[in-house]
VOKOLVO-179371 format. One record per residue: x, y, z of N, C-alpha, C in turn; residue in three letters. Coordinates in steps of 0.05 Angstrom, whole numbers, padded with zeros to 5 digits, always signed. Layout:
XYZXYZXYZala...
***
This chain:
+02680-00868-00716+02664-00880-00738+02646-00859-00751unk+02648-00857-00778+02630-00839-00792+02603-00852-00794unk+02583-00835-00799+02555-00844-00801+02553-00866-00823unk+02547-00891-00815+02545-00913-00835+02523-00909-00856unk+02502-00894-00848+02480-00889-00867+02489-00871-00890unk+02510-00856-00886+02519-00837-00907+02532-00852-00931unk+02540-00877-00926+02551-00894-00948+02542-00923-00943unk+02516-00927-00942+02505-00952-00932+02512-00976-00949unk+02513-00972-00975+02519-00995-00992+02547-01006-00988unk+02565-00989-00977+02593-00998-00972+02597-01013-00946unk+02576-01014-00929+02578-01027-00903+02576-01057-00907unk+02587-01072-00887+02585-01101-00890+02556-01111-00888unk+02552-01135-00898+02524-01145-00900+02511-01147-00873unk+02525-01155-00853+02513-01158-00826+02503-01132-00816unk+02519-01110-00820+02510-01084-00810+02486-01074-00826unk+02486-01078-00853+02463-01070-00869+02438-01085-00860unk+02440-01111-00854+02417-01126-00845+02407-01116-00818unk+02426-01110-00801+02417-01100-00774+02403-01073-00777unk+02413-01056-00794+02400-01030-00798+02373-01034-00811unk+02371-01053-00830+02345-01059-00843+02325-01068-00822unk+02334-01085-00803+02316-01094-00782+02306-01070-00765unk+02324-01052-00759+02317-01028-00743+02297-01011-00758unk+02301-01008-00784+02283-00992-00801+02255-01005-00801unk+02255-01031-00804+02229-01045-00803+02215-01040-00777unk+02229-01042-00755+02217-01037-00728+02207-01009-00726unk+02222-00990-00735+02214-00962-00733+02189-00957-00751unk+02189-00967-00775+02167-00962-00793+02141-00974-00783unk+02142-00996-00768+02118-01009-00758+02111-01000-00730unk+02126-00982-00718+02120-00971-00692+02095-00952-00694unk+02075-00956-00678+02050-00941-00681+02054-00911-00677unk+02072-00903-00659+02077-00875-00655+02091-00863-00679unk+02109-00878-00692+02122-00869-00716+02102-00867-00739unk+02084-00886-00741+02064-00885-00762+02046-00861-00759unk+02041-00853-00734+02025-00829-00729+02039-00804-00739unk+02065-00803-00735+02081-00780-00745+02078-00778-00776unk+02082-00801-00789+02081-00800-00818+02053-00793-00829unk+02033-00804-00815+02005-00798-00823+02000-00768-00820unk+02013-00756-00800+02008-00728-00794+02017-00709-00816unk+02038-00717-00831+02047-00698-00853+02042-00710-00881unk+02040-00736-00884+02035-00747-00910+02007-00745-00920unk+01989-00738-00902+01960-00735-00910+01953-00706-00917unk+01973-00688-00919+01969-00660-00924+01965-00652-00953unk+01969-00671-00971+01972-00663-00999+01946-00667-01015unk+01943-00652-01036+01920-00655-01055+01932-00661-01082unk+01940-00686-01086+01954-00693-01110+01935-00698-01133unk+01946-00696-01158+01930-00703-01181+01924-00733-01181unk+01904-00740-01196+01894-00768-01195+01915-00788-01205unk+01932-00780-01223+01953-00797-01234+01981-00790-01223unk+01982-00780-01199+02007-00769-01188+02028-00792-01185unk+02053-00784-01191+02076-00802-01188+02093-00791-01166unk+02099-00808-01146+02115-00800-01123+02141-00815-01121unk+02160-00803-01108+02187-00815-01105+02195-00812-01076unk+02205-00833-01063+02218-00831-01037+02248-00835-01041unk+02263-00816-01031+02293-00818-01031+02302-00830-01005unk+02319-00850-01007+02328-00864-00983+02305-00881-00972unk+02295-00899-00989+02270-00913-00984+02273-00936-00965unk+02297-00944-00957+02301-00965-00938+02287-00991-00946unk+02270-01001-00928+02256-01027-00933+02228-01023-00945unk+02221-00999-00952+02198-00995-00969+02171-00987-00957unk+02170-00987-00930+02144-00982-00918+02133-00954-00924unk+02151-00934-00923+02142-00906-00927+02135-00902-00957unk+02150-00915-00975+02143-00913-01003+02115-00923-01008unk+02107-00944-00995+02079-00953-00997+02059-00932-00987unk+02067-00918-00966+02049-00897-00955+02046-00873-00974unk+02064-00870-00993+02061-00849-01013+02036-00854-01030unk+02028-00879-01031+02003-00887-01045+01980-00888-01026unk+01983-00901-01003+01961-00906-00985+01954-00881-00969unk+01973-00864-00962+01967-00840-00946+01968-00815-00962unk+01988-00812-00979+01992-00787-00994+01974-00785-01019unk+01965-00807-01029+01947-00807-01051+01959-00809-01079unk+01985-00816-01081+01997-00820-01107+01986-00845-01120unk+01986-00846-01147+01976-00870-01160+01999-00891-01164unk+02024-00881-01164+02047-00899-01165+02070-00886-01151unk+02089-00902-01141+02111-00892-01126+02137-00908-01131unk+02159-00894-01131+02185-00906-01134+02202-00900-01109unk+02215-00921-01099+02234-00918-01077+02262-00920-01088unk+02278-00901-01082+02306-00900-01090+02324-00903-01065unk+02341-00923-01065+02355-00931-01041+02383-00940-01049unk+02405-00931-01035+02432-00939-01043+02439-00968-01036unk+02426-00980-01016+02433-01007-01007+02418-01029-01023unk+02432-01045-01038+02419-01067-01052+02404-01086-01033unk+02415-01089-01009+02402-01107-00989+02374-01096-00981unk+02373-01070-00977+02347-01057-00971+02328-01059-00994unk+02338-01054-01018+02320-01056-01042+02309-01084-01046unk+02326-01104-01042+02317-01131-01044+02295-01137-01024unk+02299-01128-00999+02279-01133-00979+02252-01119-00986unk+02254-01094-00995+02230-01079-01002+02215-01093-01025unk+02230-01102-01045+02217-01115-01068+02204-01141-01060unk+02215-01155-01040+02203-01180-01030+02178-01174-01014unk+02180-01154-00996+02157-01147-00979+02133-01137-00994unk+02138-01121-01015+02116-01108-01029+02113-01118-01058unk+02121-01143-01062+02120-01155-01089+02091-01155-01101unk+02071-01157-01084+02044-01158-01093+02032-01131-01100unk+02045-01110-01092+02034-01083-01097+02047-01071-01122unk+02033-01073-01144+02044-01065-01170+02045-01035-01174unk+02036-01020-01154+02038-00991-01156+02066-00982-01147unk+02081-01000-01136+02107-00993-01124+02130-01005-01140unk+02153-00990-01140+02178-01000-01152+02201-00991-01134unk+02221-01007-01131+02244-01000-01115+02270-01005-01131unk+02286-00985-01132+02311-00986-01148+02335-00977-01131unk+02358-00989-01137+02383-00979-01125+02390-00953-01139unk+02397-00933-01123+02404-00907-01135+02414-00887-01115unk+02419-00863-01125+02432-00842-01110+02413-00818-01109unk+02408-00808-01085+02389-00785-01082+02400-00760-01094unk+02426-00759-01099+02438-00735-01111+02437-00736-01142unk+02434-00760-01153+02433-00765-01182+02413-00787-01187unk+02388-00780-01188+02367-00800-01190+02364-00812-01218unk+02373-00797-01238+02369-00806-01266+02341-00802-01276unk+02323-00790-01260+02296-00784-01269+02296-00759-01286unk+02276-00756-01303+02274-00734-01322+02267-00708-01307unk+02275-00686-01319+02266-00660-01309+02236-00658-01307unk+02226-00644-01287+02197-00638-01285+02179-00663-01288unk+02186-00685-01275+02172-00710-01281+02158-00722-01256unk+02161-00710-01233+02151-00722-01208+02133-00702-01194unk+02111-00713-01183+02091-00696-01168+02098-00692-01139unk+02110-00712-01127+02116-00711-01098+02142-00726-01093unk+02160-00713-01078+02184-00726-01068+02184-00725-01038unk+02191-00747-01025+02192-00749-00996+02220-00758-00988unk+02231-00744-00968+02256-00752-00955+02251-00755-00925unk+02247-00779-00917+02241-00784-00888+02266-00795-00875unk+02276-00780-00856+02301-00786-00842+02324-00794-00861unk+02326-00778-00882+02348-00781-00901+02369-00759-00899unk+02360-00734-00899+02379-00712-00902+02399-00710-00878unk+02391-00720-00855+02409-00720-00832+02434-00737-00837unk+02433-00755-00856+02455-00773-00861+02472-00765-00885unk+02464-00744-00899+02476-00737-00925+02496-00715-00922unk+02522-00720-00927+02541-00698-00930+02533-00681-00955unk+02530-00655-00952+02521-00639-00974+02492-00642-00981unk+02474-00638-00962+02445-00642-00967+02434-00623-00989unk+02448-00600-00993+02439-00582-01014+02440-00595-01042unk+02457-00615-01046+02458-00629-01072+02432-00645-01076unk+02422-00658-01054+02397-00672-01056+02374-00653-01062unk+02374-00631-01048+02352-00611-01051+02352-00601-01080unk+02375-00595-01091+02377-00586-01119+02366-00607-01139unk+02373-00632-01133+02363-00654-01150+02333-00656-01148unk+02322-00653-01124+02293-00654-01121+02280-00632-01137unk+02291-00608-01135+02280-00585-01150+02280-00591-01180unk+02301-00604-01190+02302-00610-01218+02280-00629-01227unk+02276-00651-01211+02257-00671-01221+02228-00665-01215unk+02223-00647-01196+02195-00640-01190+02182-00624-01213unk+02157-00630-01218+02141-00614-01236+02137-00586-01223unk+02133-00565-01239+02125-00540-01228+02099-00543-01211unk+02100-00533-01186+02078-00538-01168+02081-00563-01152unk+02101-00580-01157+02105-00605-01143+02114-00601-01114unk+02110-00621-01098+02114-00620-01069+02139-00635-01061unk+02154-00623-01043+02176-00636-01030+02170-00637-01000unk+02169-00661-00989+02162-00665-00960+02187-00677-00947unk+02196-00663-00926+02220-00673-00911+02211-00677-00882unk+02219-00699-00870+02215-00704-00842+02241-00716-00831unk+02250-00705-00809+02275-00716-00797+02274-00711-00767unk+02292-00724-00753+02294-00721-00725+02308-00695-00717unk+02300-00683-00695+02314-00662-00682+02331-00676-00660unk+02354-00686-00669+02367-00708-00654+02378-00700-00627unk+02382-00674-00623+02392-00666-00597+02371-00670-00575unk+02347-00676-00583+02325-00680-00563+02323-00710-00555unk+02337-00728-00568+02335-00756-00563+02344-00763-00535unk+02328-00778-00520+02335-00785-00492+02321-00810-00483unk+02334-00824-00464+02321-00846-00449+02324-00840-00419unk+02330-00816-00412+02336-00809-00384+02311-00808-00367unk+02313-00821-00344+02291-00820-00324+02300-00809-00297unk+02326-00803-00295+02337-00792-00270+02365-00780-00275unk+02375-00765-00257+02402-00754-00260+02422-00777-00264unk+02441-00772-00283+02463-00791-00287+02454-00818-00297unk+02432-00819-00311+02421-00845-00321+02440-00855-00343unk+02452-00879-00339+02471-00889-00359+02458-00896-00385unk+02433-00903-00386+02420-00909-00411+02420-00886-00430unk+02419-00861-00419+02418-00838-00436+02445-00835-00452unk+02466-00844-00440+02492-00843-00454+02493-00862-00478unk+02479-00884-00476+02477-00902-00499+02463-00889-00522unk+02441-00874-00516+02426-00860-00537+02443-00839-00549unk+02457-00823-00533+02473-00801-00543+02497-00812-00560unk+02508-00834-00552+02530-00846-00567+02520-00857-00594unk+02497-00870-00593+02484-00880-00618+02479-00857-00637unk+02468-00835-00628+02463-00812-00646+02489-00801-00657unk+02509-00798-00639+02535-00788-00648+02548-00805-00669unk+02544-00831-00668+02557-00850-00686+02541-00853-00712unk+02516-00845-00713+02498-00852-00735+02484-00829-00748unk+02490-00805-00741+02478-00781-00753+02500-00762-00762unk+02498-00753-00787+02518-00734-00798+02512-00706-00789unk+02486-00698-00789+02478-00670-00783+02455-00671-00763unk+02461-00666-00737+02440-00666-00717+02420-00643-00721unk+02428-00622-00735+02413-00597-00736+02398-00593-00763unk+02396-00614-00779+02386-00610-00806+02358-00596-00807unk+02341-00603-00789+02314-00592-00790+02313-00564-00778unk+02334-00555-00765+02336-00527-00757+02348-00510-00779unk+02360-00523-00799+02373-00509-00821+02357-00511-00847unk+02336-00528-00847+02324-00536-00873+02311-00513-00887unk+02299-00494-00873+02285-00471-00886+02304-00456-00904unk+02327-00449-00894+02346-00434-00911+02356-00450-00934unk+02361-00476-00930+02370-00493-00952+02350-00495-00974unk+02324-00497-00967+02303-00499-00987+02299-00473-01002unk+02298-00451-00988+02294-00425-01002+02317-00418-01020unk+02341-00425-01012+02364-00419-01030+02364-00435-01055unk+02350-00458-01055+02347-00474-01079+02323-00466-01096unk+02307-00447-01087+02285-00437-01102+02257-00447-01093unk+02256-00463-01071+02230-00473-01062+02215-00452-01047unk+02189-00455-01048+02171-00439-01031+02164-00456-01007unk+02166-00444-00983+02161-00460-00959+02132-00462-00953unk+02124-00486-00944+02097-00491-00935+02097-00496-00905unk+02080-00514-00896+02076-00518-00868+02100-00532-00855unk+02107-00523-00831+02127-00537-00815+02114-00545-00789unk+02118-00570-00781+02105-00581-00758+02125-00596-00740unk+02120-00596-00714+02135-00612-00696+02119-00637-00689unk+02133-00660-00685+02121-00685-00679+02136-00698-00656unk+02124-00700-00633+02137-00713-00611+02134-00744-00613unk+02156-00758-00610+02155-00787-00611+02162-00798-00583unk+02144-00812-00571+02148-00826-00545+02146-00856-00550unk+02166-00871-00542+02165-00900-00545+02142-00911-00529unk+02127-00929-00541+02103-00940-00528+02105-00971-00526unk+02089-00983-00509+02087-01012-00508+02114-01025-00503unk+02121-01043-00521+02146-01058-00517+02171-01042-00527unk+02167-01017-00537+02189-01000-00545+02208-01013-00564unk+02197-01028-00582+02214-01044-00600+02235-01028-00615unk+02227-01006-00627+02246-00989-00642+02267-00976-00623unk+02257-00964-00601+02276-00950-00584+02296-00969-00571unk+02288-00994-00567+02307-01013-00556+02329-01020-00577unk+02323-01018-00603+02344-01022-00623+02365-00999-00620unk+02356-00975-00613+02375-00953-00609+02393-00959-00585unk+02380-00968-00563+02395-00974-00539+02415-00997-00545unk+02406-01018-00557+02423-01042-00562+02446-01035-00580unk+02441-01020-00602+02462-01013-00620+02482-00994-00607unk+02472-00975-00591+02490-00958-00576+02509-00973-00557unk+02497-00992-00543+02514-01008-00524+02534-01025-00539unk+02525-01038-00561+02544-01054-00576+02566-01038-00588unk+02560-01014-00598+02581-00997-00610+02600-00987-00588unk+02590-00981-00564+02608-00973-00543+02627-00996-00536unk+02617-01020-00536+02635-01043-00531+02655-01047-00553unk+02646-01044-00578+02664-01048-00601+02687-01028-00601unk+02681-01003-00592+02702-00982-00592+02718-00982-00566unk+02712-00999-00547+02727-01001-00522+02718-00981-00501unk+02697-00967-00505+02686-00948-00485+02676-00964-00461unk+02663-00987-00467+02652-01004-00446+02663-01032-00449unk+02664-01047-00427+02669-01075-00428+02644-01089-00439unk+02647-01111-00453+02624-01125-00465+02604-01132-00443unk+02613-01140-00420+02595-01148-00399+02578-01124-00389unk+02591-01101-00388+02577-01076-00380+02556-01069-00401unk+02563-01071-00427+02544-01065-00448+02520-01084-00446unk+02525-01109-00441+02502-01128-00439+02485-01122-00415unk+02498-01113-00393+02482-01107-00369+02464-01082-00374unk+02474-01062-00389+02458-01039-00394+02435-01045-00413unk+02440-01062-00433+02419-01072-00450+02397-01086-00434unk+02406-01103-00415+02387-01117-00398+02371-01098-00381unk+02384-01077-00371+02370-01056-00355+02348-01043-00372unk+02354-01037-00397+02333-01024-00414+02310-01043-00419unk+02315-01068-00424+02294-01088-00429+02278-01092-00403unk+02291-01092-00380+02277-01095-00355+02259-01072-00350unk+02268-01048-00356+02251-01024-00352+02225-01026-00369unk+02228-01037-00394+02205-01040-00411+02185-01059-00398unk+02195-01082-00388+02177-01102-00376+02164-01092-00350unk+02177-01073-00337+02167-01062-00312+02152-01036-00316unk+02148-01028-00342+02135-01003-00348+02150-00979-00337unk+02176-00980-00336+02193-00959-00326+02209-00946-00348unk+02207-00955-00372+02224-00945-00394+02212-00919-00405unk+02230-00901-00412+02222-00876-00425+02241-00871-00448unk+02230-00867-00472+02246-00860-00495+02231-00838-00510unk+02245-00816-00517+02233-00794-00530+02252-00781-00551unk+02239-00772-00573+02254-00755-00592+02234-00738-00608unk+02242-00714-00613+02225-00696-00629+02232-00699-00659unk+02212-00699-00676+02215-00699-00705+02203-00673-00715unk+02212-00664-00738+02201-00640-00751+02196-00646-00780unk+02173-00639-00790+02167-00641-00819+02165-00614-00831unk+02174-00612-00856+02174-00587-00871+02163-00593-00899unk+02143-00579-00907+02132-00581-00934+02142-00558-00951unk+02149-00563-00975+02158-00542-00994+02147-00548-01022unk+02145-00527-01038+02135-00530-01065+02154-00517-01085unk+02156-00530-01108+02170-00517-01130+02151-00497-01143unk+02159-00472-01146+02140-00452-01157+02126-00462-01182unk+02101-00455-01185+02085-00464-01208+02091-00449-01233unk+02101-00425-01230+02105-00408-01254+02129-00417-01270unk
***
């Protein structure tokens, strides 16, 4: 199975809804919020700054372009109509925000028209990420900021002992749902080849906390996909999901993944 996020609008409604639920859980995870706060608060934007999120999902991070990054208005561009509908419903009362169906490689925005562009866990899913980077360069104003944050997916784990079967669910989930595991190890070269000046790069460790709501969606989807593909019997998949949930209730669950953020600027000259 190819990465469903790479062509999300073409997926069946049930899968899009399930992914939307997982995105909602991740966005509202306190440890994930801390990661976003860590890099979205770094900017000194103009008072009337206009920001764009590419791959805006269900809208939570687009809102943070206003509340954390300091933009006066923000647009979320997302290929899935289901995600866009959910975002417009959730944030209907915030008139600083707009969400449109669109393509990160062809936004339709004017040249030199945007102060800040954010791609949060987008580029790992995109075949040909250099096309997105070139489009961002085109639409950013001179001196504008491009902020990228993505997982360093080879670090994802739920392992608490040798031969832990839950870790295989995480690895299978990553294998089935990420196009480029190494995007944040490659991003510096991609950005400079497109003309960007590199700013701060930071590592962000994510440890699942509390009821591990988001990380359990990774476990559950990995188990279900293994059953769908015949790697596991359905009863085995359900037993492994139950094991993960039991570990959470017993304070024995561990889930970890590293994220990396990279700030870049379009030259002002």
